[in-house]
C-alpha positions in Angstrom: 171.0 161.5 214.7 170.5 158.6 212.3 168.8 155.4 213.5 170.6 152.1 213.1 169.9 150.3 209.9 167.8 147.7 211.8 165.4 150.5 213.1 165.2 152.8 210.1 166.0 150.6 207.1 168.7 151.5 204.6 168.3 154.6 202.6 169.2 154.7 198.9 171.9 157.3 199.3 173.7 155.2 202.0 173.5 152.2 199.8 174.9 154.1 196.8 177.7 155.5 199.0 178.6 151.9 200.1 178.7 150.9 196.5 181.1 153.9 195.8 183.4 152.4 198.4 183.4 149.0 196.7 184.0 150.4 193.2 186.8 152.6 194.5 188.5 149.6 196.2 188.2 147.6 192.9 189.8 150.5 190.9 192.6 150.8 193.5 193.3 147.1 193.1 193.3 147.3 189.3 195.5 150.3 189.3 198.2 148.6 191.3 198.4 145.9 188.6 197.7 148.1 185.5 201.3 148.8 184.5 202.0 145.0 184.1 198.7 144.2 182.3 198.5 142.9 178.8 195.9 144.4 176.3 193.6 141.4 177.1 194.0 141.9 180.9 193.3 145.7 180.5 190.1 144.9 178.6 189.0 142.4 181.1 189.6 145.0 183.8 187.5 147.4 181.8 184.7 144.7 181.5 184.7 144.3 185.3 184.4 148.0 185.8 181.7 148.3 183.1 179.6 145.7 185.0 179.7 147.6 188.3 179.6 151.1 186.9 176.7 150.4 184.6 174.7 148.8 187.4 175.5 151.7 189.7 174.6 154.3 187.1 171.3 152.5 186.3 170.2 152.6 189.9 171.2 156.2 190.3 169.5 157.3 187.1 166.3 155.4 187.7 165.8 155.5 191.5 167.6 158.6 192.8 167.8 161.1 190.0 164.4 160.1 188.6 162.7 160.2 192.0 162.1 163.8 192.8 159.5 166.1 191.3 160.4 169.7 190.4 163.9 170.5 191.4 165.7 173.9 191.4 167.5 174.8 188.2 170.9 174.4 189.9 170.1 170.8 191.0 168.8 170.0 187.5 172.0 171.4 186.0 174.1 169.2 188.3 172.0 166.2 187.4 172.4 166.9 183.7 176.2 167.0 184.2 176.0 163.6 186.1 174.1 162.1 183.2 176.7 163.5 180.8 179.4 161.9 182.8 177.6 158.5 182.8 177.6 158.8 179.0 181.2 159.8 178.9 182.1 156.7 181.0 180.1 154.5 178.6 182.0 156.0 175.7 185.4 155.4 177.4 184.4 151.8 178.0 183.5 151.3 174.3 186.8 152.9 173.3 188.7 150.5 175.6 187.0 147.5 174.0 188.2 148.6 170.5 191.8 149.3 171.5 194.4 147.2 169.8 197.4 148.5 171.8 198.0 148.1 175.5 199.4 151.6 175.9 196.2 153.1 174.5 194.0 150.8 176.4 195.8 151.7 179.6 195.3 155.4 178.9 191.5 154.8 178.3 191.2 152.8 181.5 193.1 155.3 183.5 190.9 158.2 182.2 187.8 156.1 183.0 189.0 155.6 186.6 189.8 159.3 187.0 186.4 160.3 185.7 184.6 157.8 188.0 186.5 159.2 191.0 185.7 162.8 190.0 182.0 161.8 189.5 181.8 160.1 192.9 183.4 163.1 194.6 180.8 165.5 193.2 178.0 163.2 194.2 179.4 162.8 197.7 180.3 166.4 198.3 177.3 168.1 196.8 174.6 166.2 195.0 173.6 163.5 197.5 173.2 166.3 200.2 171.0 168.3 197.8 168.9 165.2 197.0 168.5 164.6 200.8 167.0 168.1 201.0 164.4 167.3 198.2 163.5 163.6 199.0 162.1 162.7 202.4 163.9 160.2 204.6 160.9 157.9 204.3 161.0 158.0 200.5 164.8 157.4 200.5 164.2 154.3 202.7 161.5 153.1 200.3 163.9 153.6 197.4 166.6 151.8 199.4 164.3 148.8 199.8 163.5 148.9 196.1 167.3 149.0 195.3 167.9 146.0 197.5 165.1 144.0 195.9 166.4 144.9 192.4 169.9 143.7 193.5 168.7 140.6 195.2 169.8 141.8 198.6 168.3 141.0 202.0 168.3 144.0 204.3 167.9 143.6 208.1 164.9 145.1 209.8 
């Protein structure tokens, strides 16, 4: 049984999962409006997603995926796929910035959102659990505190 945050401290995976929830809520809000958006609005939407997705990917790449030592080949393969998806999302964001037609920008933004959802689902169903097996709870809490400091957050406890 997990200790309350005030006793145990926040662990990095829990913080990243919370961020998934915020990003998914942002995307759902944007999708409800997407059909009526102009090219400029679609690109602004993409810029907002870029800010949160890039910050999220940076924390994952540097703190979580860079934390463990030697991992089994299957885990390393999954991590490589995650890195590849981070790159694909960056490419879609760049493509969105260059679009000159709303219909194409909308398609790029929609694909970005689909990819982000798929990416989050893999992390939530498989990868985060595997990482919990390879990184101690103490180390995950230490990484959670580092994440919070990097983000300017104040955690209780």
